[in-house]
C-alpha positions in Angstrom: 126.6 102.6 94.0 123.9 100.9 92.0 120.5 102.1 90.6 117.6 103.2 92.9 115.6 99.9 92.7 116.0 96.1 93.0 115.0 93.1 90.7 111.3 92.0 91.0 109.0 93.5 93.6 105.4 94.5 93.4 103.2 97.4 93.9 100.4 96.8 96.3 97.7 99.3 97.3 99.7 101.7 99.7 97.0 102.9 102.0 99.6 105.4 103.3 97.1 108.4 102.8 95.0 107.2 105.7 97.7 107.9 108.3 100.6 109.5 106.8 99.8 113.1 108.0 98.8 111.9 111.6 101.5 113.3 113.9 103.2 110.9 116.4 101.1 111.3 119.5 102.2 110.2 123.0 100.0 107.6 124.4 100.0 106.7 128.1 98.6 103.2 128.8 95.5 102.8 131.1 95.6 99.2 132.0 98.2 96.5 133.0 101.3 96.0 130.8 102.7 92.8 129.6 106.4 92.4 128.9 107.2 89.3 126.9 110.6 87.8 127.5 111.0 86.7 123.9 110.8 90.2 122.3 113.8 89.5 120.2 115.6 86.9 117.9 117.8 84.6 120.1 117.3 83.2 123.7 114.5 84.7 125.8 115.5 87.0 128.6 115.2 85.7 132.1 112.9 87.4 134.6 114.8 89.2 137.4 111.7 90.3 139.2 108.8 88.4 141.0 105.2 88.9 141.8 104.9 91.8 144.4 107.9 93.6 143.5 107.8 97.4 142.8 109.4 98.5 139.6 110.4 101.7 138.1 110.3 102.9 134.5 113.6 102.1 132.8 114.3 99.3 135.2 115.6 95.9 133.8 113.2 93.4 134.6 114.3 90.6 132.3 118.1 90.1 131.7 119.6 89.0 128.5 120.3 85.2 128.6 123.4 84.9 126.4 125.1 86.8 123.7 122.1 86.8 121.2 119.6 88.0 123.6 118.3 91.3 125.0 117.3 93.0 128.3 113.6 93.5 128.9 112.9 97.1 130.5 109.8 98.2 132.3 108.2 101.1 130.5 106.2 102.2 133.6 106.5 102.2 137.4 104.2 100.0 139.3 103.8 96.6 140.9 104.6 93.1 139.3 101.2 91.3 139.5 102.5 88.0 138.0 105.2 86.2 136.1 103.5 83.7 133.8 102.7 82.5 130.3 100.8 85.2 128.2 99.4 85.4 124.7 101.6 86.6 121.7 100.7 88.0 118.4 101.3 84.6 116.8 98.5 83.1 119.0 101.1 81.1 121.0 102.2 81.6 124.6 105.5 82.9 126.0 106.6 83.9 129.5 105.8 87.4 130.3 105.9 89.9 133.3 102.6 91.7 134.0 103.0 95.0 135.7 100.4 97.1 137.2 100.8 100.7 136.1 100.8 103.2 139.0 100.4 106.1 136.6 103.3 108.0 138.1 106.1 106.9 135.4 108.8 107.3 138.0 112.2 106.9 136.3 115.0 104.5 137.5 118.0 106.5 138.7 120.5 107.8 136.1 118.0 107.8 133.2 117.9 111.0 131.3 121.5 112.0 132.4 123.2 113.6 129.3 126.6 112.3 128.2 128.8 113.7 125.5 129.3 110.7 123.2 132.8 111.9 122.4 133.8 111.1 126.0 132.8 107.5 125.6 134.8 104.6 124.1 133.5 102.3 121.3 133.0 99.7 123.9 131.1 102.1 126.1 128.8 102.8 123.3 128.0 99.1 122.6 127.7 98.5 126.3 125.1 101.3 126.5 123.1 99.9 123.5 123.3 96.5 125.1 122.1 97.7 128.5 119.2 99.5 126.8 117.8 96.3 125.3 117.7 97.7 121.9 116.7 95.3 118.9 115.9 95.8 115.4 112.5 97.7 115.5 111.6 97.3 111.9 110.2 93.8 112.6 113.3 91.4 112.8 114.0 92.0 116.6 117.8 91.1 116.2 119.7 92.4 119.3 121.5 95.6 118.1 124.5 95.3 120.2 125.4 92.2 118.3 125.0 93.8 115.1 127.4 96.5 116.1 130.1 94.0 116.8 131.1 92.5 113.4 134.3 90.5 113.2 136.0 93.2 111.2 134.8 96.7 111.7 137.2 98.1 109.4 135.7 96.2 106.5 132.2 97.9 107.0 131.6 100.4 104.0 128.0 101.5 104.7 125.9 102.3 107.8 122.5 102.4 106.4 119.4 103.8 108.1 116.4 102.0 106.7 113.6 104.6 106.2 111.9 102.7 103.4 108.8 101.7 105.3 107.4 99.8 102.3 104.7 97.8 104.1 101.2 99.3 103.1 99.4 101.4 105.6 102.2 101.8 108.1 103.5 105.5 108.4 105.1 105.8 111.8 108.6 105.7 110.5 107.6 108.5 108.1 106.4 110.6 110.9 109.6 109.9 113.0 111.8 111.1 110.1 109.7 114.2 109.8 109.8 115.1 113.5 113.0 113.6 114.7 115.3 113.7 111.8 118.2 115.3 113.9 118.3 112.6 116.2 118.3 109.8 113.6 121.3 111.6 111.9 123.2 111.7 115.2 122.5 108.1 115.7 124.0 107.4 112.3 127.0 109.4 113.4 127.5 107.5 116.6 127.3 104.3 114.8 129.9 105.5 112.3 132.4 106.0 115.2 132.5 102.2 115.4 133.2 101.7 111.8 136.0 104.1 110.6 135.8 103.3 107.0 132.1 103.5 106.5 129.9 106.3 105.0 126.4 106.9 106.6 123.3 106.9 104.5 119.4 107.1 105.1 117.4 105.3 102.6 113.9 106.5 101.9 111.3 105.5 99.4 110.3 108.3 97.0 106.7 108.4 98.3 107.7 110.2 101.4 108.8 113.7 100.3 108.3 115.4 103.6 110.6 112.9 105.4 113.2 113.1 102.6 113.1 116.9 103.0 113.6 116.7 106.8 116.3 114.1 106.5 118.2 116.0 103.9 118.0 119.3 106.0 119.2 117.4 109.1 122.1 115.8 107.1 123.6 119.2 106.0 126.9 119.7 107.2 127.4 115.9 108.4 128.8 112.8 106.8 125.4 111.3 106.4 123.4 111.4 103.0 120.1 110.6 102.0 119.3 108.0 99.2 116.0 108.2 97.6 114.8 105.0 96.0 111.9 103.9 93.9 108.7 103.0 95.8 108.3 99.3 95.5 107.7 96.4 97.9 109.8 94.9 99.5 112.2 97.8 99.3 112.5 97.8 103.2 113.9 94.2 103.3 117.5 94.1 104.2 118.5 92.2 101.0 116.8 94.7 98.9 118.4 97.6 100.5 121.8 96.1 100.3 121.2 95.2 96.5 120.3 98.7 95.9 123.1 100.4 97.7 126.0 98.0 96.8 124.7 95.8 93.9 125.5 92.8 95.9 123.3 89.8 96.6 123.0 88.8 100.3 122.7 85.0 100.3 121.3 82.7 103.0 123.7 82.4 106.0 125.7 85.5 104.9 125.5 88.4 107.2 125.0 92.0 105.9 128.4 92.7 107.7 130.0 90.2 105.4 129.0 92.4 102.5 130.3 95.6 104.3 126.9 96.9 105.4 125.1 97.5 108.7 121.6 98.1 108.2 119.2 99.3 111.0 115.6 100.6 111.0 115.4 104.5 111.6 113.5 103.9 114.8 116.2 101.6 116.1 118.9 104.2 115.2 117.1 107.0 117.1 116.9 104.6 120.1 120.5 104.2 119.8 121.1 107.9 120.0 118.6 108.2 123.1 120.7 105.3 125.0 124.1 106.6 124.3 123.4 110.3 124.9 120.7 110.1 127.5 121.3 106.8 129.1 117.6 106.0 128.0 116.6 102.2 127.7 114.2 101.0 125.1 110.8 101.8 126.7 108.8 103.3 123.9 108.3 102.9 120.1 106.3 104.3 117.3 103.3 102.5 116.3 100.6 103.1 113.4 96.9 102.1 113.7 95.4 102.2 110.5 93.2 100.4 107.8 89.8 101.2 106.3 88.2 99.7 109.4 89.8 102.2 111.7 87.8 105.2 112.8 90.8 107.7 113.1 94.0 106.2 111.6 96.8 107.4 113.9 100.5 107.3 114.7 101.4 106.8 118.4 104.4 107.0 120.5 103.6 104.2 122.7 105.1 102.5 125.8 106.2 98.9 125.1 103.9 96.4 126.9 100.7 98.4 126.1 97.8 96.2 124.9 96.7 96.6 121.5 93.2 96.9 122.5 94.0 100.2 124.1 95.5 101.5 120.9 92.6 100.8 118.9 90.5 102.6 121.3 92.8 105.5 121.2 92.3 105.6 117.4 88.6 105.8 117.8 87.8 102.1 117.5 86.3 100.5 114.5 85.0 102.9 111.8 81.2 103.5 112.4 79.1 101.2 110.1 81.8 98.7 109.5 82.5 95.2 110.8 86.1 94.7 110.1 87.0 91.2 108.8 90.5 91.1 109.7 93.0 92.4 112.3 96.8 92.3 111.6 99.8 92.9 113.7 101.9 94.8 111.1 100.9 95.2 107.5 99.0 93.1 105.1 101.9 91.7 103.3 104.1 90.2 106.2 101.9 90.8 109.2 100.4 88.2 111.4 96.5 87.8 111.7 95.2 88.5 115.2 92.5 86.4 116.8 92.0 89.3 119.5 93.5 92.4 120.5 94.4 91.0 124.1 98.2 91.1 123.2 101.0 93.5 124.1 102.9 95.7 121.8 106.5 94.4 121.6 109.7 96.0 120.7 109.5 94.8 117.1 105.7 95.5 116.5 105.2 98.6 114.6 101.4 98.6 113.5 97.9 97.3 113.9 96.0 97.2 110.5 92.2 97.0 110.7 90.9 95.7 107.3 87.4 95.9 106.3 87.7 92.9 104.0 89.7 89.8 104.4 91.8 89.5 101.3 92.9 86.1 102.2 89.2 84.8 102.6 88.4 86.4 99.3 91.5 84.9 97.5 90.5 81.3 98.9 87.2 81.7 97.1 88.8 82.4 93.7 91.9 80.0 94.0 92.5 77.7 91.0 95.2 75.3 89.9 98.5 77.0 89.0 98.2 78.7 85.6 102.0 78.4 84.9 102.1 82.1 83.9 105.4 82.7 85.5 104.3 85.8 87.2 105.6 84.7 90.6 109.1 84.1 89.2 109.2 87.5 87.6 108.4 89.5 90.8 110.5 87.5 93.3 113.1 89.7 94.7 115.4 86.9 95.4 115.3 85.5 91.8 113.8 82.2 92.9 111.2 80.2 91.0 108.1 80.1 93.3 106.2 78.0 90.6 108.6 75.2 91.1 109.1 75.6 94.9 105.4 75.2 95.1 105.4 71.7 93.5 108.3 70.5 95.4 106.8 71.8 98.7 103.5 70.2 97.9 105.2 66.8 97.1 107.4 67.2 100.3 110.4 66.8 98.1 112.6 68.8 100.6 116.0 68.0 99.1 114.9 69.6 95.7 113.3 72.5 97.5 116.4 73.3 99.5 119.3 72.2 97.3 118.0 72.6 93.8 115.5 75.4 94.0 117.2 77.2 97.0 113.9 77.5 98.6 115.4 78.5 102.0 116.5 81.7 100.4 112.8 82.9 100.4 112.4 86.0 102.5 108.6 85.4 102.9 107.8 88.9 101.5 104.5 87.6 99.8 105.3 89.2 96.6 104.5 85.8 94.8 101.2 85.4 96.6 100.2 89.0 95.8 100.7 88.7 92.0 99.4 85.3 91.7 96.4 85.2 89.3 95.3 81.9 90.6 95.3 83.1 94.2 97.4 80.4 95.6 98.8 81.0 99.1 102.5 80.6 98.0 104.1 82.4 100.8 102.3 80.5 103.4 103.2 77.2 101.8 106.8 78.4 101.8 106.8 79.5 105.3 105.4 76.1 106.4 107.9 74.2 104.3 110.9 76.1 105.7 109.6 75.4 109.2 109.3 71.7 108.5 112.9 71.6 107.0 114.4 73.4 109.8 112.7 71.2 112.4 114.1 68.2 110.5 117.5 69.6 110.6 117.2 70.3 114.5 116.2 66.7 115.0 118.9 65.2 112.8 
């Protein structure tokens, strides 16, 4: 096993102190809920309800459409008001199911019935995870049942619970590990049944001592261990985790399973436990509302489909005397700027960050030509050369960008943008370039 850090990386202002001690508080939605059908990587689900239908909490309202897809589950009981295009956090539109909450939260039949996982076959476990609509809840949204079915289960060496939570401000995973450590460990143990030669591990950054203590206590007497790693961004990235644990580099197009690893966020793994043991589909997730513009930074246990506007209200709204300049879905490094809060919380959304000042607007005022200082090269966790990539991208030299500079290996972590003294929007340029290259490949 390698050292407790990875190459490159940066140390942005953490902002964790704002919400790190705010306990996970259940929040029950007041208004209508919106369930987008594309809350995962892969094909969007297909709606199986129509306007006027009555639905129950835990009922499948969107069925997975293909292998890489995921069920959409209603998190409330109520009436379907419409099935139509709705706004997403990206500012685009996607098909969604709008449900009028009846406030009763009546559960569908069979949910909550406890089962001894020892009585289930491996296929039963995967089937329960699939039926529950579980996806990667750290941000990626990859359907979890697919991840649990690698070509060669015997070759998996590590099942890793990702508790790094390296993005600034976000603290809901920290709180989950403090309050639900035992369920996370049991979730890892269920996953280990699928991989007979693997060892279980919970990876946590050193800036979460309470979570580390809680997870170590829960791991006692089990086959699961805790690995403390250096606090450095982007430690929570799948490639960084694999590098730290195995010393191996995950290249573009290579799956973690090909390097002997299954990596899932701690929230995802707790959801696996709840689905397998209690037949509980994915209806809720943990969510942080934080930032200097928030009146009462908070951590919530929120029903999927709840509007973000409600959650900001629940956190006291904007801090008195402030006029926040930026709203972000997620954190400031990899999150998405929001035009408004009339968008729903999806499975892979973990935070709303309210910034008093817009760092992007400030950077634009200070931007200069590249200074050729090489700092971006030094901090890139993938070992790329952002300085040269930027030149190729600006010149639309896609062949050099992809085949000489390996630009598609960029994970869009934003470390280069953060460290750049010339305040150049490198990450945004690289994301745009990747999109253009991939669009050309699809046409070709």
